[in-house]
C-alpha positions in Angstrom: 15.6 3.7 7.6 12.1 2.8 6.8 9.7 5.4 5.5 5.9 4.8 5.2 3.9 7.5 3.4 0.1 7.7 3.4 -2.3 9.3 1.0 -6.0 9.5 1.9 -7.0 12.5 -0.3 -9.7 10.6 -2.2 -10.9 8.3 0.6 -13.6 8.4 3.2 -12.4 8.0 6.8 -11.7 8.0 9.6 -8.6 5.9 9.5 -6.3 4.6 12.2 -3.0 5.3 10.3 -0.8 4.5 13.3 -2.4 1.1 13.6 -1.9 0.6 9.9 1.7 1.8 10.1 2.4 -0.7 13.0 0.9 -3.5 10.9 3.1 -2.7 7.9 6.2 -2.4 10.1 5.4 -5.7 11.7 5.2 -7.5 8.3 8.4 -5.9 7.1 10.2 -6.8 10.3 9.1 -10.4 9.9 10.4 -10.3 6.3 13.7 -8.9 7.6 13.2 -5.6 5.8 14.9 -2.8 7.8 14.9 0.0 5.2 12.9 1.2 2.3 10.0 3.3 1.2 6.4 2.2 1.3 3.7 4.3 -0.2 0.1 3.6 1.0 -2.9 5.1 -0.8 -6.4 4.7 0.5 -9.0 5.2 -2.3 -12.6 4.6 -3.2 -14.1 1.8 -5.2 -14.0 3.6 -8.5 -10.3 4.4 -8.2 -9.2 0.9 -7.3 -11.5 -0.6 -10.0 -9.7 1.6 -12.6 -6.2 0.7 -11.2 -7.2 -3.0 -11.2 -8.3 -2.7 -14.9 -5.3 -0.7 -16.0 -2.5 -2.7 -14.3 -3.9 -6.2 -13.9 -6.6 -6.3 -16.7 -9.2 -7.3 -14.1 -12.5 -5.4 -14.8 -13.7 -5.4 -11.2 -12.9 -3.6 -7.9 -10.7 -5.3 -5.4 -9.7 -4.6 -1.8 -6.0 -4.2 -2.1 -3.4 -3.9 -4.8 0.4 -4.0 -4.2 3.2 -3.1 -6.5 6.8 -4.1 -5.8 9.2 -1.4 -7.2 12.5 -2.7 -5.8 13.7 -5.3 -3.4 17.2 -6.2 -2.3 18.8 -7.6 0.9 17.0 -5.7 3.7 15.5 -3.1 1.5 12.0 -2.8 -0.1 10.3 -0.1 -2.1 6.7 -0.6 -3.0 3.2 0.8 -3.2 0.0 -0.4 -1.5 -3.4 0.8 -2.7 -6.4 -0.1 -0.5 -10.1 0.6 -0.8 -12.1 2.3 2.0 
C-alpha cells in the first residue's frame, strides 16, 4: 500500500493536491515502487531556506528538497519539501 501525506499548514495556496498526488504516484509507478510512505510538506521561502541551510549547508532558498528515509525492493519511504 502506498500512503502519501500532505502538510500545507505554513504555505499559501490554493493547491491542487490531487494533481500533485497523481504526479507522485506516476513517478513511483515508473520506479516500480508499489508501497511506502511519502510525506509532502509545502512551505514558504523562509522555511525552505532554513531547511536547505540546516541539512545541506546551502545558505539560500530552493524550490524542492527531498529526503530518502528507506528504500528496498518495491518500497520507499521519504519526505518532499516544496516551496509555494
